[in-house]
N, C-alpha and C positions, 0 to 999 in steps of 0.2 A: 761086380758084375759077375751072372749066373754061369754055372756050367757049361750049360747050353750053349752060351755065348762063345765062351773057351775056346768050345769043343768047333765049332766054326770056325773060327782064330786059326786053330792051329790046324783044320785039313784044307784051310782055303790057303795057309802060307807055305803047307808042303807040296800044294797042285799049284801055283806058284813057280816053286823050285824048278819042279819036274816042266814046266809047261816052257821055262828058260831054256833048259839042261837039254830039251827037243830040240828045240826051234836053236837052239846053238849048234848043237850035232847035224839036223837040216842044212841049217845056213855053211858049214865048212866043208861038208859032200858035195850040196852044189857048188861053189867052190873049187873045188877037187873038178869035179863035173866037166864044169865050165870054163875055167881058164881064169888067165890072168886076165884078160880083156873085158870078155863079157861082164865074170864078178865085177871088175872097176866100173862096167854101166852102169851095172843095176844099183849098185852103191853111190853112182854119184845121183843118181837118177830119183834115189831117196832122200839122200843128204842134202843136196844144193835147196832143192824147194823148200827142205824143212826148215835150212838155214834163213833161206829170203825171206820167208814168213816169219818167224823166230824174228828179224830183225824189226818187220814192220809190226807184230803182230799188239806191242802199245798206242801205233794211232789208232789203229783198228777200232781197239778195245774202247779209245778216247771218241771215234766216229760214233760207235754203236752206241756206246752209252750218251751222246748228247742228240742222238736222232730220233724221232719222233713214231711212235708205232700206235698202232689201235688195241686199247685195251678198255674192255671194260667198254668197249663203246663211244671213247673216247680216247684224240689223241694226246699224247704225254711221252715224253720222256724217263729214262727208268729210274732219276735221282725223281723225276717228278713222282715219281710212283712211286716213290720209297717216302713222299713227303705226303701223301695222299693216305699212307698207310699207318702215320702217326697221328696222335693228339695233339691239340695245339699249344697246350703246354708243353710237352717234350719239344716242338719244332720252335719253340719260346727258347727253351735252353741251349741247344744246337745252335741256333742264332744269335745267342748272345754270346756265345762264348766262341762263335766263329769255328765249328768245329765239320760245318760241311767239307770241306776240302778234304780233311780226314775221309769221310765217311763215303764220298767221289772217287778217293785214291783205291778205297778197299772193295767198292764197287769194280772200279778196272781191272786191278787184281785177277779177282771172280772171273772176269769176262774173259781176259785172259787166258786162266787155264783153259776155259771150256773152250775158244777156240783154235788154241794150242792139242787138245787133245782129239777133237774133230779133224782137226786139217791132218794131224797125222795119218789118223786113217782113210784118208779119204790120197794123201800121197801113197800107204800101201796100196789100200784096192785097187787105186783108179788110175792117177797123175801116172807113176813110175812103168807099170803096167804097160800103159800106154803112151809113155817114151821111146819105153823101148819096145814095140809095135814098130812106129812111126819108124824109128830109126833103123831097125833092124831091114826093113821092105827098102828102104832107102840105100841099106848096104845090105848086101845080101849075104857077103863073104865072113862078114859079124859073125851070121848065123851057121853056113857050112863050117866053116876052116875049123879044123880039130885037133882039140889042143894036146901040147907033145907033155911030158911027166915036168918038163921047166915049167912051162906054165901053168897045168895045175897045183902046183905048188906053191906058184906065186898067188892060184886065184883062192887056196885054203890063207895065204897071208894077208890078204887085201878081205879075206873072209871073216877072218879071225879079228883083223882091224875096226870092221866096219859092228860086228857080235859089241865090240869093246864102247868102241863109239855111241853105239843108238843104245845100248846098258847104261851108259851115262848121262846120255838123253832122256830115259825115259822109264828104265825099269831101278834104278839105284834111288830117285829122288820116293818112289813107291817105297822100297826099305825103309828110304830116310823117315817119311811118317812113318810108319812101321818103328822103328826107333825110337823117334819121338815119345810115340804115342806110348809104350810098353815100359821107358823110364819115367815119365810124366808117373805115369799110374803107379809106378815103384815106390814112389814119395807122397804121393795124394793120402791122405791116414783116412782108414776104411775100417767098418764093423769086421772084426776076424780078419784081420790086418795080416798077419804071419800066411796067413792060408791062404787067405784071395791073392797073396804075392808071388807067392810061391806058385801057385796055378797058372797065375797071370805070364810068369817065366818060365813055366814048363810049356806051354802053349808057344811059345813065339823062338822056344825052344828048337822046334819043330824045324825050322828052317835054316839051315845052315849058311845060304849066300849071306842071312838076316847078321848070321854070328858071325860071318867076315866083312861085311861092312858095316859093322858095329866098332869092332876094333879097329880097322885101320887107320890112321889120321890120327887115332886118339891119344892127346896132350893127356901129360902126365895131371896135369890139374885141371879137366876138362874132363864132359863127363860123354860129349858122340863124338863119333868115330864120321868117317866119312858117307857114308849115306844122309845122315842130318845133315851133315853139311852141305852136301848137294841141293837137301832139299829146304834148306834155308837160304841158300843163295838165290836158288830158281824164283823164289817167292818171295821175293824182296819186298817193303811195303816201300816207296816213295814218297814224306809228307812234308811238305819246303824245300823242296830239295834236299832232301837228306836219308841217304836209305838207309833203312830198319828190314837188319837181318832178325825173326821173331825165334829161330832158333840160339843162333849168338847172343842173342842176347838172356835168357835162360839157362847156358849154358853153363853158366858163372853162380846162374841160384840152384839150380837144383842139388848140387851136393851139402848148398848148408841146412836145407830145408831137415833133415834128420836131427839136424843138432839144435835147429829153431823147432823144433816140435821135444826134441828133448828139456829144453827150458821150458818150454810153456808149458809140460807136464808137471812139473816141478812148482806149482807156482799157487800153493794152501799159503792160508797167514804163517802159520808155524814154523814150515821153513824159506821165510822169506828173504834169512839172510843169506839162504843154504842156494837160493836160486841167483841171487847175486854174485857170491861165490861160484858159480857153476860157468857165470859169464867170464873171457879172459880177451885179453889184448889178438889174441889172432882170433880172434872170432870179430871180432870190429877189422880187421884187416880186410877179413874174408869178406864181413858184409859190404863194406867203403871200395874194396877191388870189385866184387860184381855189379854196385849202382854207379859207383863214381865214371865210366865210360860206359853207362845205357843212352845210348840214339833215343827208346822209349824216353825216360822222363827229361831228354833235353826239346823232344819236339811238344811234351805233354806238358809243360814248364808253360806256356804260355797261357794254352786253356785251362790250367788249373788258375791264375792269377786272374784269368779273366772271369773264370766261374767267382770267385772271389769278390772282385768287382760288381758282379749280378747280383750278389749278395748281401751289399753292404749295405743296404738300406735296413733289409730285416734283422742282422743280427749287430747287437747293442754294443757288441766288444770293437766287432770292426767298425761299426760306425763313429766310432770313439779314440778309436787310437788315427784314423784317419792317415790311412798308410798312403806312401806314393805309391802308387800300383804301376807307374811309368818307371819307374825306378826298379822293382819287381820282376818287370818282364824283360830289363835289361840283365838282369844276374844270369851268370854262366852258374847253373846248379848243377853243374857235374864238376867243374869249379870247388863250386862250396861246400858241393860233398868232399871230396878226395882231402878239402881242406880240416873240415869237419873230423877226419882221424886221430890227432892231440888233444882234439877237444873231451872227446867221445872217450879216449883210455885214459887222460887226466880225472873226465868227471866220475868214471867208474873206481877211479884211485882211491880219490872221495868219499864217495858211499859206501865201499870197502871199510872204511876207516869210522865210519859211523855206526858206535852201537844203538840197535833200535831199543833193543830192549832194557836201556840204563829209566826209562819214566821220564828221564829227563831232555826236553828236545837240545837245549845249548848244549847239554854237554859235550858233545865235540868241539864247541869251540876254546873247552879248556888249553886244548894241543897246541900246539904254535907250528907244528908239521900241516894241522888241518885247516888251519887259517893260511900257509903258505900257502897250502894247497888248491885253496878258495881262490887265493888271487894267482894262482899260474891257470885255474878253471879261464875263469872273466879271460883274462890277456889271450887265450886259444882258442876263444870263443869269439873278439876280436877278429879272428884273423879270418869269421866265414860271413859275406855283405846280409847274409840273410839272415844274422843273428843282431848285424849294426842296425840295418832298417827294423827288424821288426821291433827284438827288445824293448829299449828304452820303451815305443810307446805302447807294449801291453802295459810294461810296470807301471808308465804313469797310469792309464788304465784303473790299474790294480789300485796305485794310490787313492786316486782321486775315489776311487769305490768306497774306500774307508775313510777318506777327507770330506768328501764331498764339496759342498761351498761354502761350509761352517766356517768355526774362527780359526780352522788355520789351514784354511785353503791356500794362503800366501804361499806357503809351499811349494804349493805344483809350478810356480813360478820359475822356483830356481832351478829344476827337475830340469835340463837339453840334453839333448842328444850327443852333444860338448863336453857337456860333464861324466856321463855315462863312462862316455870313450876314455877319458883322461883321468878321472880323477873316485870314479866309480869306487873299481879294485882296491884302491888306497883308504878308501872312506872307512869299506867294509874292515880291511884290518884295523882299523884304528879303531872302531866299533868292536870288533873283537876284542881284542887287548881290554876295553874298557869294561868286558864285562868279566874276562879273565880278572881284572886289575879288584873290581867289585865280590867278585867271590871269593879271592881269597884274602880279601878284609871281611869276611865272615856278614857284611852286610845285607849280600844275597839273601843266604840264609837267618837271617834275624829274622827280616820282614816276609818270607815266607813263613814261616815258624810261628809267627804274632804271640812268642811267648819270653819268656826269660831277659836277661839283660845283655844289652853293648857295648864291650870293655874296649874302651877307646885307648890307645898305647899309640907306642912310635912306630910300630910293625903297621898297624891298621891307619896310621895317618901316612906313609909309606902308601902305602897301596893305593889309598883314594888322591896322593899327587900325583901318578901314574896316572889315575883314570882321569884328571883335569886336564892331565898335559895332552893323554891321548884326544881327548875332547875339543881342547885346544886346536886343534892339528884336523876336525876336521873338514875338510875342504868346502863343504857345503854351507857349513855356517861361516867359517873363514870369510868368504866371497862374499855373502849374503849379509852381513855383520851386520853392517848397518839398517837392513829392512827388518832383520832379526830384532831390533829394539826396539825400531819403530814399532813391531807388531807385537811386540810382548807390552809397548807400555798400555797398549787397551785392556792391558787384562787387570790394569791394576787401578783398584779403586780411586778416584777424583780426591779421596777424604783423606788417602792413607797418608801421612806424615813424607 
């Protein structure tokens, strides 16, 4: 943001503060001069029409959106105007994921905002003065009666109440929008970031009213004060019967942005391990806390699933996975995100135990602690509905890509969702134990080095017996033993004695 824009913001904010103070002083003086009754009439003739209009503004906005207007020589509704402004590919994508209700909701919110601002001006300039004029003509005593000191003080009290109410209705959302703008800009990465953020904060700091509204009502773990919260309440979006407060949605995310940027900035290859070590359980808790109750994710999830369904035929991986999109649609994504906290923490613990610099990709399997941790990670993963639905099918496709329709294609028949749910983690443990036993027997080193002699003794026999025991305990093989023998028999030459 350039300096001229920041300078404009600075003077606009200062001018807005002065305008509100001047209007407040004039309103209090008028309340003192007019007394309780006349000030109450002024207040009522302004507030009541506004409240009535606010109650029906949503219905009026819907009516306007669905009404036809003569635009560019043809009669069309606003939603039709939006459709006509988009290319056919974009329209097809919107219709495929059924996103028109989302667009209509945004349009209604925009129309409602414009209507409320326009009607408020009409009320203050025309309707309220006209009602008072008629009322004072009908009851001349209201104009002629001179208020006493008690009435004047009461008038000031009513005026003060009107200032607070109208500030809450009109001025506070403006300050709230400014607060949101300032705090979002504070976390957006920019060139010359420190200087830019400092300039932005200096410009916004000229408004002492903004300082007050930004701090009152702010929670210890939150970012926004009552101004931003009021702004969020006033312009909530209602999508599929779910109200979305955008300010509330980003309130928990903004404090995480500097932390995310810190982790992202440490992504060089040599610092890979350090990046992992930077991430903590507290970071995961913050992420889950911000996303676990997100109504945006809740509303967006059906659209995401619908989009995946539309591109299934174009994506080889998706088409082979044969996902149950109806089941995916029914997943409570917020519940799944909350359930993923344990999985993410256990995965982080496992990754931190892996030495990526050892040069041996399987070295982490030599630790019983790591093996147990793998089982713990898989068990935690199956508490996540999305994982349970997607992981077995994704792994099936990966294995299929490796095996294809070749001699070992029979293995694909054994891999079922039930197997992954009940036996996969124990089989992973058995495979890891086989690796450890073979490693301890030094037979792996012998075959990798392809030199020297292999010395078979009682110790190596013990390790090989352990490997055999773990091999026989692999559930995938035990449950399909007959099929395995039949398939292996095909590889034995007929003339073999």
